[in-house]
N, C-alpha and C positions, 0 to 999 in steps of 0.2 A: 371797585364799585362804579367808577365812571365808564369803564368798558362795558359793564353789564347794562347800564342805563343806555349807553349809545347803541348797543346791540338790540335792546328792546325797542328803542325808537326806530331803528332801521327795519325791524320786523314789522312794526306797526305801519311804517310808510309803505312797505311792500304790500302788506295786506290791504291797505287803503287803495293802493293803485290797482290791485287785482280785483277788489270788489267794486271799484268805481268804473272799471273798463267794461264795455259791452262786448258781446261776441263779435260784432262787426269791427270794433276797434282792434281786437286781437287779430282778427283776420287781416285787417289792413296792415298792422305791423308785421304779421307773418309774410304778407306780400312784399313789404319793404326788405325784410331779411332775405327773402327768396331772390329779389332783384340784386342783392349784394352777394349772392352765393353763400350765405350763411345758413346752410340747410338745417343744422341742428336747432338754431334759435327759431327758424321759420316753423319747423315741426312743433316746437314747444308752444309757440303762439297759436298755431292752427289747432293744436290739441286743446288748448285752453278755450278757444272759440267754440269748438265742438262740445266741450263740457257745458258751456253756457247755453248753447243752442244746437242740439243734436240734429236739427233739420237745416242747418246752414250749409247748403251744397257747396258754396264757394270755398268754405274752410276745408272740406274734404278734398276738393279739387286742388287747392293750394298745397295741402299736406301731401297729396299723391304726387304732385309735381316735385316737391322737395325729396320725397323718397325715390322718385325716378332718377333725379340727378345724382342721388347717392348710390344708385344702382341696386336699391332694395326693391326689386321689381314686384315681389309678391305683395308687399305692403302698398306699393303704388297701385297695383291692380285692385286691391281691396278698397282703397279710397276712391279710385275712379268709379268702381262699381257702386259704391255707396252714393256718390254724386248722381249717378244715373238712376238709382232707385228713388232718390229724392226728387230729381227733375229729369225725366227721360228725354227731354227736348234739348239737352245741352250737347250739341254736336261736338264741341271741343273735348268733352269727357270721353266720348267714343274714340275720337282721333288720338287723344293722349294715351288711352288704354291700348289702342291699336299699335301705337309706336312702341309701347312697352312689350307687347306681344311679339313684335318684330325683333326686338332686342333678345327676347327669350327663344326666338326661332319657332314660335308657335304661329305659323303663317295662316292657318285656317281661321283662328280666332282673330288675328289681325285683319284679315279680309272681311270677316263678318262685321267687325267694328267699323272699318272704313266704309263698308257698304251702308251701314246705318248712318254714319256721319254724312255721307253723300245724299242719302234720302232726306236728311234734315236740312242740308245746305248744299244743293247741287251746283252752286256756282263757285265753290271754293276749290281751286285747282290743286292745292296741296293734297287734298284727300284722295284725288285720283292718282296723283303721283305716288303717294305712299302705298296705296293699294296695289298699284303697278309694281312697286318694289317687292311687295309680298308675293305677288304672282310670279315675278321674275325669279325669286328665291325658290319657288316651287317648280321652276322650269316650265311654267305655263306661259310661254312667250307670247302667244296670240292675245291672251287677256292682258298681259303686261303692255303690249304694244297698243291695244285699244285704250287702256287707261292713260298711258303717257300721251297718246294723241288727244284724248279728251281734255287732259290737263292743259295741253298746248293750245287747244281751241279757246280755253278760258284765259290763259296767260301765255301768249305766243312768245314772249321774250325771256322765258325761264330757261336759262342755259343748262341748269342741272337736269331738268326734264328732257331737254333736247338731247343731251348726252345719254341719258338713260334710254331714250327711245332708240337712238342709234345702236347702243349696246344690245338692246333686246332684238332689234332687227338682225344684227350680226349673229346673235345666238340662234335665231330662228332660221338663218340662212338666206336672208334677203340681201 
């Protein structure tokens, strides 16, 4: 009998916690789990946030990131796409989806997403570098070189981009 009562009290406590938490609080705890690399718990909390507020773009973005870390790329793409549908001005969502497309070797889609991210935030060097990586993977060395150079104009101390530029120049025959 005591075990049944204890179980009932635990269920009530969990229910109270669930109904008392807002979508933003679930998204916040999802971000905490994401930072700890506990992707399954992050996904669960982001999913709860989405159930409470289906227009919370940050919850889709966070869940997409958790899926990306788990290499569940199709679900990551779906969540980043939903983020963009809710708020098409979130440059990070295009960039994150672009990164997943690079992982899937879908370079044309990656280039399109990084191009949009650059349109939204043209001063973020990483977007140029990542688009350059996609161009390089397509053997379009001239565009890769141009993007790596643009990234270095913004962030001249980025050694990763410097190395990528040299590699692209070698591949191009410079």
